[in-house]
N, CA, C and O of each residue as an XYZ file, in Angstrom:
544
protein
N      43.268    -35.653      2.173
C      44.316    -36.657      2.109
C      44.505    -37.276      3.505
O      44.295    -36.618      4.524
N      44.897    -38.527      3.522
C      45.127    -39.198      4.800
C      46.467    -38.772      5.390
O      47.347    -38.278      4.684
N      46.602    -38.973      6.690
C      47.874    -38.629      7.327
C      49.012    -39.473      6.753
O      50.136    -38.991      6.623
N      48.723    -40.739      6.407
C      49.760    -41.596      5.823
C      50.218    -41.046      4.479
O      51.410    -41.055      4.171
N      49.258    -40.563      3.671
C      49.598    -39.977      2.373
C      50.414    -38.699      2.557
O      51.371    -38.461      1.820
N      50.039    -37.877      3.536
C      50.785    -36.655      3.809
C      52.211    -36.964      4.256
O      53.154    -36.298      3.828
N      52.372    -37.967      5.110
C      53.721    -38.365      5.533
C      54.530    -38.838      4.332
O      55.703    -38.483      4.209
N      53.938    -39.623      3.451
C      54.665    -40.108      2.281
C      55.073    -38.952      1.372
O      56.168    -38.964      0.810
N      54.206    -37.962      1.225
C      54.537    -36.784      0.417
C      55.751    -36.073      0.999
O      56.641    -35.658      0.256
N      55.795    -35.929      2.320
C      56.932    -35.275      2.974
C      58.189    -36.138      2.832
O      59.273    -35.604      2.599
N      58.063    -37.448      2.968
C      59.219    -38.332      2.754
C      59.741    -38.198      1.328
O      60.951    -38.170      1.106
N      58.828    -38.114      0.366
C      59.236    -37.932     -1.032
C      59.968    -36.602     -1.220
O      60.922    -36.515     -1.993
N      59.515    -35.570     -0.509
C      60.156    -34.250     -0.552
C      61.599    -34.351     -0.058
O      62.519    -33.858     -0.712
N      61.793    -34.988      1.094
C      63.161    -35.124      1.631
C      64.023    -36.002      0.725
O      65.219    -35.744      0.580
N      63.446    -37.019      0.122
C      64.198    -37.866     -0.814
C      64.640    -37.055     -2.031
O      65.763    -37.213     -2.509
N      63.758    -36.187     -2.533
C      64.114    -35.338     -3.673
C      65.229    -34.372     -3.305
O      66.125    -34.122     -4.111
N      65.182    -33.825     -2.090
C      66.271    -32.956     -1.628
C      67.577    -33.744     -1.588
O      68.608    -33.270     -2.064
N      67.529    -34.938     -1.024
C      68.726    -35.768     -0.913
C      69.336    -36.125     -2.259
O      70.557    -36.230     -2.381
N      68.494    -36.312     -3.272
C      68.977    -36.635     -4.621
C      69.382    -35.391     -5.400
O      70.016    -35.489     -6.450
N      69.015    -34.221     -4.885
C      69.246    -32.991     -5.634
C      68.332    -32.876     -6.844
O      68.695    -32.259     -7.845
N      67.150    -33.469     -6.754
C      66.194    -33.522     -7.860
C      65.224    -32.347     -7.759
O      64.145    -32.471     -7.178
N      65.611    -31.221     -8.320
C      64.794    -30.010     -8.204
C      63.455    -30.131     -8.913
O      62.462    -29.568     -8.454
N      63.414    -30.860    -10.026
C      62.157    -31.025    -10.749
C      61.136    -31.769     -9.878
O      59.982    -31.352     -9.776
N      61.564    -32.864     -9.257
C      60.673    -33.621     -8.371
C      60.274    -32.782     -7.159
O      59.130    -32.826     -6.707
N      61.231    -32.023     -6.644
C      60.978    -31.167     -5.489
C      59.890    -30.149     -5.802
O      58.948    -29.983     -5.028
N      60.020    -29.466     -6.940
C      59.032    -28.455     -7.310
C      57.661    -29.076     -7.571
O      56.639    -28.426     -7.352
N      57.628    -30.319     -8.034
C      56.347    -31.001     -8.260
C      55.639    -31.318     -6.946
O      54.426    -31.524     -6.930
N      56.389    -31.359     -5.845
C      55.823    -31.712     -4.544
C      55.390    -30.500     -3.723
O      54.775    -30.659     -2.668
N      55.701    -29.295     -4.191
C      55.356    -28.100     -3.421
C      54.367    -27.240     -4.200
O      54.374    -27.213     -5.430
N      53.524    -26.544     -3.460
C      52.541    -25.642     -4.059
C      53.250    -24.448     -4.693
O      54.357    -24.081     -4.298
N      52.592    -23.854     -5.679
C      53.145    -22.656     -6.345
C      53.429    -21.541     -5.343
O      54.372    -20.769     -5.519
N      52.606    -21.457     -4.284
C      52.759    -20.385     -3.296
C      53.385    -20.891     -1.994
O      53.091    -20.368     -0.919
N      54.242    -21.900     -2.090
C      54.946    -22.436     -0.924
C      55.576    -21.293     -0.115
O      56.060    -20.311     -0.679
N      55.559    -21.440      1.195
C      56.256    -20.496      2.074
C      57.152    -21.326      2.981
O      56.677    -22.210      3.694
N      58.458    -21.036      2.951
C      59.442    -21.769      3.757
C      60.118    -20.750      4.657
O      60.792    -19.836      4.184
N      59.930    -20.917      5.956
C      60.453    -19.975      6.946
C      61.618    -20.631      7.681
O      61.484    -21.700      8.277
N      62.766    -19.956      7.619
C      63.964    -20.434      8.315
C      64.392    -19.321      9.275
O      64.787    -18.244      8.826
N      64.320    -19.562     10.589
C      64.622    -18.512     11.553
C      66.112    -18.213     11.609
O      66.945    -18.984     11.133
N      66.415    -17.073     12.203
C      67.800    -16.744     12.494
C      68.297    -15.515     11.769
O      67.607    -14.904     10.953
N      69.523    -15.186     12.107
C      70.241    -14.066     11.510
C      71.684    -14.498     11.352
O      72.139    -15.451     11.983
N      72.390    -13.783     10.504
C      73.832    -13.992     10.343
C      74.210    -15.355      9.790
O      75.283    -15.880     10.085
N      73.324    -15.922      8.987
C      73.710    -17.099      8.222
C      72.899    -17.100      6.943
O      71.800    -16.545      6.914
N      73.408    -17.707      5.889
C      72.908    -17.475      4.530
C      71.463    -17.872      4.245
O      70.853    -17.283      3.352
N      70.886    -18.832      4.950
C      69.563    -19.332      4.576
C      68.410    -18.726      5.363
O      67.248    -18.969      5.036
N      68.709    -17.946      6.388
C      67.661    -17.379      7.230
C      66.736    -16.476      6.429
O      67.171    -15.732      5.550
N      65.444    -16.556      6.753
C      64.468    -15.689      6.115
C      63.227    -16.450      5.699
O      63.088    -17.642      5.970
N      62.327    -15.741      5.036
C      61.102    -16.331      4.513
C      61.236    -16.408      3.004
O      61.497    -15.406      2.338
N      61.056    -17.604      2.476
C      61.216    -17.862      1.047
C      59.850    -18.263      0.496
O      59.215    -19.185      1.009
N      59.393    -17.559     -0.561
C      58.032    -17.762     -1.065
C      58.028    -18.169     -2.536
O      58.805    -17.662     -3.346
N      57.127    -19.102     -2.856
C      56.912    -19.512     -4.226
C      58.029    -20.384     -4.774
O      59.043    -20.620     -4.116
N      57.817    -20.857     -5.997
C      58.826    -21.702     -6.641
C      60.129    -20.943     -6.860
O      61.208    -21.522     -6.738
N      60.042    -19.632     -7.186
C      61.257    -18.844     -7.370
C      62.020    -18.707     -6.064
O      63.246    -18.819     -6.046
N      61.306    -18.466     -4.972
C      61.950    -18.364     -3.669
C      62.604    -19.667     -3.259
O      63.694    -19.674     -2.687
N      61.932    -20.774     -3.554
C      62.494    -22.091     -3.248
C      63.737    -22.343     -4.083
O      64.739    -22.838     -3.567
N      63.685    -22.007     -5.370
C      64.857    -22.182     -6.236
C      66.020    -21.332     -5.741
O      67.161    -21.795     -5.725
N      65.742    -20.081     -5.332
C      66.798    -19.222     -4.785
C      67.382    -19.810     -3.509
O      68.597    -19.788     -3.311
N      66.521    -20.337     -2.644
C      66.976    -20.950     -1.400
C      67.904    -22.130     -1.686
O      68.964    -22.250     -1.073
N      67.512    -22.990     -2.606
C      68.326    -24.157     -2.928
C      69.659    -23.747     -3.548
O      70.691    -24.353     -3.263
N      69.635    -22.722     -4.392
C      70.881    -22.234     -5.002
C      71.799    -21.636     -3.936
O      73.000    -21.906     -3.926
N      71.236    -20.831     -3.047
C      72.029    -20.243     -1.954
C      72.617    -21.344     -1.081
O      73.782    -21.275     -0.687
N      71.813    -22.357     -0.780
C      72.304    -23.471      0.038
C      73.464    -24.184     -0.635
O      74.467    -24.477      0.016
N      73.346    -24.468     -1.920
C      74.414    -25.205     -2.598
C      75.681    -24.367     -2.726
O      76.786    -24.909     -2.697
N      75.533    -23.052     -2.866
C      76.702    -22.165     -2.943
C      77.378    -21.968     -1.592
O      78.599    -21.822     -1.523
N      76.596    -21.962     -0.522
C      77.139    -21.519      0.760
C      77.457    -22.634      1.747
O      78.186    -22.404      2.713
N      76.928    -23.840      1.530
C      77.178    -24.877      2.524
C      77.174    -26.266      1.910
O      76.628    -26.507      0.833
N      77.804    -27.161      2.641
C      77.706    -28.588      2.375
C      76.959    -29.154      3.565
O      77.294    -28.850      4.710
N      75.957    -29.968      3.313
C      75.181    -30.486      4.431
C      74.649    -31.876      4.132
O      74.409    -32.246      2.983
N      74.476    -32.619      5.192
C      73.853    -33.935      5.127
C      72.704    -33.923      6.121
O      72.905    -33.710      7.317
N      71.508    -34.152      5.621
C      70.305    -34.079      6.448
C      69.692    -35.466      6.601
O      69.571    -36.222      5.638
N      69.312    -35.776      7.826
C      68.710    -37.080      8.099
C      67.395    -36.906      8.842
O      67.394    -36.703     10.056
N      66.266    -36.983      8.125
C      64.987    -36.995      8.835
C      64.835    -38.333      9.552
O      65.042    -39.392      8.959
N      64.472    -38.275     10.835
C      64.426    -39.503     11.641
C      63.030    -39.935     12.045
O      62.757    -41.131     12.140
N      62.144    -38.985     12.285
C      60.791    -39.310     12.737
C      59.786    -38.458     11.978
O      60.031    -37.283     11.701
N      58.658    -39.062     11.649
C      57.564    -38.370     10.974
C      56.297    -38.590     11.783
O      55.924    -39.730     12.062
N      55.628    -37.494     12.162
C      54.379    -37.563     12.904
C      53.380    -36.646     12.226
O      53.731    -35.547     11.796
N      52.128    -37.095     12.128
C      51.143    -36.283     11.420
C      49.806    -36.270     12.137
O      49.418    -37.220     12.817
N      49.130    -35.169     11.957
C      47.742    -35.032     12.392
C      47.077    -34.099     11.384
O      47.489    -32.950     11.226
N      46.064    -34.592     10.715
C      45.407    -33.780      9.693
C      46.388    -33.422      8.594
O      47.070    -34.289      8.050
N      46.454    -32.122      8.268
C      47.339    -31.681      7.189
C      48.722    -31.257      7.683
O      49.509    -30.704      6.916
N      49.018    -31.510      8.945
C      50.321    -31.124      9.509
C      51.200    -32.351      9.695
O      50.764    -33.379     10.214
N      52.447    -32.220      9.261
C      53.440    -33.272      9.442
C      54.634    -32.649     10.151
O      55.184    -31.647      9.694
N      55.030    -33.246     11.265
C      56.246    -32.833     11.963
C      57.331    -33.838     11.649
O      57.113    -35.048     11.697
N      58.501    -33.321     11.328
C      59.650    -34.163     11.018
C      60.758    -33.790     11.979
O      61.136    -32.623     12.081
N      61.278    -34.783     12.684
C      62.401    -34.585     13.606
C      63.629    -35.147     12.919
O      63.626    -36.284     12.448
N      64.683    -34.341     12.866
C      65.872    -34.801     12.167
C      67.150    -34.201     12.700
O      67.175    -33.521     13.726
N      68.204    -34.476     11.968
C      69.551    -34.090     12.354
C      70.324    -33.738     11.091
O      70.153    -34.376     10.053
N      71.167    -32.732     11.182
C      72.007    -32.357     10.044
C      73.423    -32.083     10.530
O      73.639    -31.623     11.651
N      74.357    -32.369      9.680
C      75.745    -31.960      9.878
C      76.173    -31.266      8.599
O      75.632    -31.524      7.524
N      77.136    -30.394      8.727
C      77.578    -29.723      7.522
C      78.722    -28.772      7.773
O      79.325    -28.736      8.846
N      78.997    -27.996      6.728
C      80.091    -27.031      6.768
C      79.656    -25.801      5.983
O      79.091    -25.914      4.895
N      79.923    -24.624      6.547
C      79.720    -23.367      5.834
C      80.964    -23.143      4.981
O      82.074    -23.070      5.509
N      80.786    -23.035      3.680
C      81.932    -22.951      2.774
C      82.792    -21.711      3.002
O      84.018    -21.800      2.940
N      82.179    -20.560      3.265
C      82.929    -19.312      3.408
C      83.887    -19.328      4.597
O      84.941    -18.692      4.562
N      83.514    -20.062      5.651
C      84.347    -20.076      6.862
C      85.061    -21.403      7.067
O      85.985    -21.505      7.875
N      84.627    -22.416      6.333
C      85.142    -23.782      6.492
C      84.856    -24.339      7.893
O      85.531    -25.263      8.347
N      83.860    -23.778      8.568
C      83.478    -24.240      9.907
C      82.326    -25.234      9.797
O      81.431    -25.085      8.965
N      82.370    -26.238     10.647
C      81.341    -27.263     10.644
C      80.235    -26.943     11.655
O      80.415    -26.131     12.563
N      79.107    -27.593     11.475
C      77.999    -27.455     12.416
C      77.288    -28.784     12.565
O      77.351    -29.652     11.694
N      76.607    -28.918     13.697
C      75.700    -30.036     13.987
C      74.383    -29.401     14.380
O      74.357    -28.459     15.172
N      73.295    -29.906     13.835
C      72.014    -29.238     14.021
C      70.897    -30.261     14.192
O      70.573    -30.995     13.259
N      70.309    -30.307     15.382
C      69.067    -31.051     15.577
C      67.943    -30.122     15.153
O      67.952    -28.943     15.507
N      66.983    -30.629     14.407
C      65.936    -29.762     13.886
C      64.578    -30.444     13.896
O      64.456    -31.664     14.005
N      63.561    -29.593     13.775
C      62.185    -30.040     13.556
C      61.619    -29.184     12.433
O      61.775    -27.963     12.435
N      60.966    -29.821     11.482
C      60.243    -29.107     10.438
C      58.755    -29.317     10.714
O      58.308    -30.448     10.903
N      58.002    -28.235     10.737
C      56.544    -28.294     10.802
C      56.058    -27.985      9.391
O      56.260    -26.882      8.882
N      55.419    -28.965      8.768
C      55.062    -28.867      7.356
C      53.551    -29.021      7.202
O      52.934    -29.887      7.820
N      52.972    -28.164      6.367
C      51.562    -28.276      6.019
C      51.462    -28.857      4.609
O      52.125    -28.388      3.684
N      50.624    -29.883      4.461
C      50.398    -30.527      3.168
C      48.921    -30.390      2.831
O      48.052    -30.795      3.604
N      48.651    -29.815      1.669
C      47.265    -29.690      1.201
C      47.194    -30.171     -0.240
O      48.005    -29.790     -1.084
N      46.211    -31.013     -0.499
C      45.994    -31.534     -1.856
C      47.258    -32.163     -2.434
O      47.535    -32.040     -3.628
N      48.017    -32.834     -1.580
C      49.190    -33.568     -2.040
C      50.436    -32.742     -2.264
O      51.415    -33.240     -2.821
N      50.422    -31.476     -1.836
C      51.596    -30.608     -2.018
C      51.922    -29.863     -0.729
O      51.032    -29.505      0.043
N      53.205    -29.640     -0.513
C      53.636    -28.870      0.642
C      53.300    -27.407      0.406
O      53.644    -26.844     -0.634
N      52.623    -26.788      1.380
C      52.247    -25.381      1.252
C      53.012    -24.479      2.208
O      53.157    -23.281      1.962
N      53.505    -25.061      3.306
C      54.219    -24.261      4.297
C      55.228    -25.145      5.004
O      54.932    -26.282      5.369
N      56.433    -24.602      5.194
C      57.482    -25.267      5.969
C      58.003    -24.251      6.968
O      58.369    -23.135      6.598
N      58.036    -24.632      8.212
C      58.621    -23.796      9.268
C      59.686    -24.637      9.942
O      59.395    -25.683     10.521
N      60.928    -24.169      9.861
C      62.036    -24.897     10.477
C      62.250    -24.410     11.902
O      62.137    -23.218     12.191
N      62.554    -25.333     12.770
C      63.006    -25.028     14.126
C      64.392    -25.640     14.206
O      64.542    -26.853     14.349
N      65.402    -24.788     14.111
C      66.782    -25.248     13.986
C      67.648    -24.626     15.074
O      67.228    -23.699     15.766
N      68.844    -25.141     15.212
C      69.821    -24.590     16.154
C      70.476    -23.380     15.485
O      71.550    -23.487     14.895
N      69.809    -22.229     15.589
C      70.301    -21.039     14.902
C      71.667    -20.596     15.420
O      72.458    -20.039     14.659
N      71.958    -20.831     16.690
C      73.272    -20.463     17.216
C      74.378    -21.269     16.554
O      75.414    -20.716     16.186
N      74.167    -22.567     16.400
C      75.187    -23.410     15.762
C      75.438    -22.940     14.337
O      76.586    -22.880     13.899
N      74.390    -22.613     13.621
C      74.534    -22.173     12.237
C      75.171    -20.791     12.154
O      76.023    -20.561     11.296
N      74.778    -19.872     13.024
C      75.376    -18.532     13.028
C      76.856    -18.601     13.413
O      77.682    -17.895     12.835
N      77.190    -19.455     14.392
C      78.613    -19.614     14.768
C      79.426    -20.126     13.586
O      80.530    -19.643     13.333
N      78.891    -21.093     12.872
C      79.614    -21.660     11.746
C      79.751    -20.650     10.603
O      80.716    -20.711      9.841
N      78.800    -19.726     10.478
C      78.847    -18.727      9.415
C      79.719    -17.524      9.767
O      80.100    -16.754      8.885
N      80.035    -17.361     11.050
C      80.806    -16.208     11.506
C      82.294    -16.419     11.207
O      82.859    -17.438     11.604
N      82.934    -15.475     10.517
C      84.383    -15.593     10.281
C      85.141    -15.677     11.600
O      84.703    -15.112     12.602
N      86.248    -16.361     11.609
C      87.032    -16.584     12.831
C      87.483    -15.278     13.467
O      87.615    -15.206     14.689
N      87.725    -14.238     12.661
C      88.202    -12.969     13.217
C      87.062    -12.036     13.628
O      87.322    -10.926     14.091
N      85.833    -12.452     13.472
C      84.675    -11.616     13.855
C      84.491    -11.646     15.371
O      84.802    -12.632     16.039
N      83.971    -10.524     15.894
C      83.693    -10.462     17.326
C      82.496    -11.307     17.648
O      81.610    -11.493     16.813
N      82.465    -11.819     18.858
C      81.366    -12.683     19.297
C      80.288    -11.912     19.908
O      79.284    -12.484     20.333
């Protein structure tokens, strides 16, 4: 696939996330997708595998946070697409807000996303997930 096609596939993925269109989202990812979100002490951290793992991740996200994500730049070389973006949101359990500049490193093979590695502001997310009475 061309780099332009890979970028469009990733743009379609983010559009499906924005619409909450899980059917379209699953059609854009490989059966053995691996999505790695670094960090500790916040609900989405971990490695999520396969369509079931992705569905669990999306369900956990909708239960635990409100977020608005804005991908701003797309760069590709071969089967790798880097996306630079920004998110704002709120952790529902604590009612605390966060701002997060992020980069997603995404691998696209045969028209489907096979791997996503997020580089996010884990401190901002962990702070927002920490109850106000918790020790720092």
